[in-house]
N, C-alpha and C positions, 0 to 999 in steps of 0.2 A: 594638313596645316592647322585646321580648326582644333584638332585634338591636342596639338602641342600648345596652342594658345590657351585652351581651356585648362591644361595642366599648369600653366603659369598662373591662371586665376586661382586654382586650388592652392598654388604655392603661396599666394597672398594670405589665404586663410590660415594655412599652416604657420606662416611667418607671424601672424597676429597672435596665435596661441603661444608660439615659441618666444616672441618678444616679451610677453607678460612674464614668462618663466625665467628667461635668461637675464632680464634686467634685475629682477629680484635676487636671483642667484649671485650675479656679479656684484651687486651693491652690498650684499652680505659679506662677501669676501673682501671687498675694498675697504669697508668701514670697520668691520668687526674682526678681520683677519682670520675668519673661519671658513674653510672650504667645505661647505655644508652638503655632504652627500645624502643627508636625510631629506633633502628638498623634494625629491620625487615621492617619497613616502608621505610627506605632509600634503603634497598635492592630491594624491589619491584618497587620503583620509578626508580631505576637505570636499572632494568630489562626492564621497559617500554621505557626508553630512548634508550636502545640498540634496542628494537623492532621498535621504530620509525625510527631510522637510517637504520635498516635492511629492512624495507618496502621501503625505498628510493633506495634500490639496493646495499647497502654496504655489504661487506663480514662480516659474524658474528664475526670473530676474530677482525676485525677493530672496529666493534660495541662494542665489549667487552672493548677495550681500551678506547673508548669514554665514555662508562658507568663508567669505573674506574675513569676517569677524573671528570665526573659529580659527582660521589659519594664522591670524595675527596673535591671538592669545596663545595658541599652541607653540608658535615660534618663540614668543616671549618667554614662556615657561621652560622650553627646552634650553634656552640660553641661560636663564636664571638658575636653574637647578641641575643642569648637566654640563653645558659648555663652559660657563664661567668658572665653576669649581675646578674643572680640569685645567683651564688656562691659568688660574691662580696657583696651581701646583706645577706650573711651568711645563705642561705637556707639550711636546714638540709637534711639528707639523704633521708627521706621520701618525703620532698618537691621536691628534685631533681628528684626522681623517678617519681613523679606525672608529673613534667614538661616534662621529656623525654617521658613518656607514652602519654601525650597530643600531643607532636610533632609527635609521631609515628602515632597516629590516624589521625592527620591532613594530613600527607603524604599519608597514605593509602586511605583516603577518597578523597583526591585531585586526586590521581591516578585513583580511581574509576570513578570520575566525568569526567576526561579527556579521559581515556581509554575505558570507557564503562563497562557494566556488563559481557560481554561475554569473554570467554577465548581466548587467542591469542597464536600464535605459530611463532617461528622464521623460516625463510627460510634457511635451512642448509642441509648439506649432512652428513648422519651418517657414510658413508663409508662402507667398507667390514666388514664381521664378522671374528673375529680372535680368534682362539683357543689357549689358553696358559695353557697347562696341563688340569686340570679339569674345568678351568674357560673359559667362553665365553664372549667376549667383542666386541663391535663395535669399529671402528677406532676413532669415536668421543669420546666414553667413555674412551679409552686409552689416548686420548689427554687431557681430563679433569683431569685424574689421574696424567698425566705428568705435567700439568700446576700446580696442587696443590703441587706436590713435589717440583717443581722449585720455587714456591712462598715461601714454607716453608723453603727451603734452603736459599732463599734470606733474609727472616726474621732472620734466624739463623746467617747469615753473618753480617747483620745489627747490631744485638744486641751484638754479641760477638767480632767483629773485627773492628768496626768503632767508631769514636769519638762520633757521634750522638747516637749510640746504648748504649755506656757507660753512656752518659748523661741521656738517657731514663731510664736506670736501676737505676741510682743514684736518679733520680727524683721519680721513683716509690718507692724506698726504704725509702726516707725521703726528701720531697720537701724542707723543711726549711734548712736542712743541705746542700743539693745540691745547694741551692741559696747562702748560706753563703760561699760555696766553689768556687763560681765564675761561676757556671753554669747558663746560662740564661734560667731559667725554663719556662718562658712564651713562649719563642721561641720553646723550646723543646715540650711543650704541644701543641702548634699550629701545629708543624710539625707532631706530633703524630696523630692529627685529620685528617690531609691530608693523611697520610699513611694508617691509619685504614679505612678512608673513601674510599680510593682506593680499599682496600680489600673488603669493603662492596659492591662497584660497581661490582667488579669481581664476588663475591659470588652470587649476585642477578642474573647476566646474566648467570652464569654457572648453577644456579638453574633452570632457564627457559630452558636452552639447554637440561639439563638432564630430565626435567619433560615432555618435548614434547609440552605441552600446560600449560598455567598459566593465572591466573586472579589477580585482585587487592587484593584479600584476600587469595591468595594461600600460602603466607609465614607467615600468622598470627600464626598458630600453630607451625611453624618451629622455632619461637622465643623460645618456651619452649625447643626444642631440642638443640638449641644453648646454652641456659643457662645450660642445663643438661651437655653438653660437657665441658663447662667452669668450672662448679662446680666439676665434676668428677675428672678432672685433677688438680683442685685447682684454685679458682678464682684469677685472676691476674697473672697467670703463663702461658705464651705463649706456652712453651713446654708441660705443662700439658694439655692445650687445644688441642694440636695435638694428644696426647695420648687419651684424652677423646673423641675426634671426631672419632678416629679409633674404639674405644670400642663401643661407642653408635651407630655408623653407621653399624657395622657388626651385633650387637645384634638386632637392629631394623629390618634389612632385613631378618635375620634368623628367627625372631619371625613372620614375615609376611608369611613365608613358613610353620612354625609349627602351627600357629593359623590363623590369617587373617591380610591382609594389613591395615584393618580399624583401628587396634589398635597399629600401629607402634609408633605413638606419645605418646600413653599411656604407652608403654613400656619404652620410654625415661623418662617419668615423674616418673615412678616407680623406675627406677634406680636413678634418682635425689633424690627422697625421701629417698631411702636406704642409699645413700652416705651421705646425710645430717644427717641422724640418727646415722650412724655407724662411719663415718670418715668425719666430716664436713670440714676439711682442705684439702680434696682431697686425691686421692689414691697414689699420689707420695710422696716419703719421703722428708724430709727437705732438703736433699742434692741435690734434683732434682729441687729446686727452681731456676728460672732464674733471 
């Protein structure tokens, strides 16, 4: 029984990493109308940026901030010089998916070429082991969970209580109507790429911190898990992505205890297929839309 409870605790950690990723991914789609399959490539690229600074002696948390800045700039530049030109040429949904997939492969293989084929690890301190009821965490794991909660609270505050957030929601609902209402949608979309790119950089670094070691292809399968979390909560719904991340994270880690950890990603894929078949709009009700 303790083993199963511990797996749920591990699920909270996985859910924290996944929430940072899935919320950024689904916000990009909702506001910019781009299903960005290069997200995982940007994540691993950001993780290696943090690793490079960490090797220079910088504290891992400072490296995380630098990786977030890198992810923000990278995502902004991808939109400005790759995605927007294709959208202006009226590239269809399939065409944009292929473009983003190609960008992801370029990022992943560039990271492989520069970082090498071997796995790498951050220099960090996991801290003491802490017992919280039936759950056992390290101080680092609790810090990751706290970081995810703080970022999710920040996203909630942004979307609900700021002028920018209201403009984002209006742009996501109807970009033409938002533009006619005086909202500078191009600026909103550009800002969205900066914010979600920052989330991407944080998520990539936290993924590496939680994994212990990682390589250029470590996040390739994680993209399926990100998509699963986004779809389970309803594509384009940030709050749905948070719920989907929690559900997928806990179920994945629990399944690793019941079956084997080799099939964790397969479990996420099965959940994705079931949701698409039974409730394609996501598990949240219409009233839960952000």
